matplotlib code that plots the C-alpha trace (Angstrom):
import matplotlib.pyplot as plt

x = [37.9, 34.3, 32.4, 29.3, 29.4, 26.3, 26.4, 24.1, 21.4, 20.2, 17.3, 15.3, 11.9, 9.0, 9.3, 13.0, 15.7, 18.5, 21.0, 22.2, 25.4, 26.8, 30.5, 31.4, 34.7, 36.1, 34.0, 33.3, 30.7, 29.7, 28.5, 26.0, 22.5, 22.3, 19.3, 18.2, 16.1, 14.6, 13.3, 11.2, 10.8, 8.5, 8.2, 9.8, 12.6, 11.2, 12.7, 12.9, 14.6, 16.8, 19.1, 20.6, 24.3, 24.9, 22.6, 20.3, 17.1, 15.7, 12.5, 11.1, 8.6, 5.2, 5.5, 8.5, 7.9, 8.3, 10.1, 13.2, 15.7, 18.4, 21.5, 25.0, 28.5, 30.4, 33.6, 33.4, 31.7, 28.9, 25.2, 23.1, 19.5, 18.2, 15.2, 13.0, 9.7, 10.4, 7.5, 7.5, 6.6, 10.0, 11.7, 13.7, 17.2, 18.2, 20.4, 22.5, 22.3, 24.4, 23.1, 24.5, 25.7, 26.0, 24.1, 25.9, 24.5, 25.7, 25.4, 22.6, 22.1, 19.3, 16.9, 14.5, 11.8, 10.3, 9.4]
y = [308.1, 307.1, 309.1, 309.2, 312.0, 312.8, 314.7, 315.4, 317.5, 320.8, 322.7, 321.0, 321.6, 319.4, 316.3, 316.5, 314.1, 314.1, 311.4, 311.4, 309.6, 308.7, 307.8, 305.7, 305.3, 304.1, 301.0, 297.7, 299.0, 295.6, 294.4, 297.3, 297.8, 301.1, 303.5, 306.9, 309.0, 312.5, 315.2, 318.0, 321.3, 320.7, 317.0, 313.9, 312.1, 309.3, 306.3, 306.6, 303.4, 300.6, 298.1, 295.0, 294.6, 292.5, 294.6, 291.8, 293.3, 296.8, 298.4, 301.8, 303.9, 303.9, 307.7, 307.2, 303.7, 303.7, 307.0, 306.5, 303.6, 302.8, 301.0, 300.3, 299.4, 297.5, 297.8, 301.6, 301.9, 304.0, 304.0, 306.0, 307.2, 307.9, 310.2, 310.7, 312.5, 314.7, 316.4, 319.5, 317.2, 315.5, 318.7, 317.7, 317.2, 313.7, 311.6, 308.5, 305.9, 302.8, 300.2, 297.0, 296.6, 300.4, 303.2, 306.0, 309.1, 311.5, 315.2, 315.4, 317.1, 319.5, 318.6, 321.3, 320.7, 323.9, 325.8]
z = [74.8, 74.3, 71.7, 69.7, 67.2, 65.1, 61.8, 58.9, 60.4, 59.0, 57.5, 54.8, 53.1, 53.6, 51.4, 51.4, 52.6, 55.1, 56.1, 59.6, 60.6, 64.0, 64.3, 67.4, 69.1, 72.4, 72.8, 71.0, 68.6, 67.1, 70.6, 71.0, 69.9, 68.2, 68.1, 67.0, 69.3, 68.8, 71.1, 69.9, 71.9, 74.8, 74.2, 75.7, 73.9, 71.7, 70.0, 66.2, 65.2, 66.6, 64.9, 66.4, 67.1, 63.9, 61.8, 61.0, 62.5, 62.8, 64.0, 63.3, 65.1, 63.4, 62.8, 60.6, 59.1, 55.4, 55.4, 57.6, 57.5, 60.1, 59.0, 60.4, 59.3, 61.9, 59.8, 60.1, 63.5, 62.1, 62.2, 59.8, 59.6, 56.1, 56.3, 53.3, 52.8, 55.8, 57.5, 59.8, 62.7, 62.2, 63.5, 66.5, 67.9, 66.9, 69.2, 68.6, 71.4, 72.1, 74.5, 75.9, 79.5, 79.5, 77.7, 75.7, 74.1, 71.5, 71.7, 69.2, 65.8, 64.9, 62.1, 61.0, 58.4, 57.3, 54.1]

ax = plt.figure().add_subplot(projection="3d")
ax.plot(x, y, z, "-o")
ax.set_aspect("equal")
plt.show()
């Protein structure tokens, strides 16, 4: 059964850190480009970061560059998003995405940055 299961979201104060994880199963993880997206209330879903199938290259949205880092472990079928120096505007539901010949989505995990 194909699954993308996110974890690690929660409530954090501005300036704090969170680490999101996405556990994949049911497909050949190492063949898929993996991404994190987010969607804030009333806004469209936006790309946060993407990493290539082998993990050799990654891009990050300008809004998170220098604060967030995407990584993956193809031996464990996981992709993570390390989020540092969080800001209130980072508040959103964060989604894991797998893309190759098909596109898969996780159910999302809520991140709230507030004092």
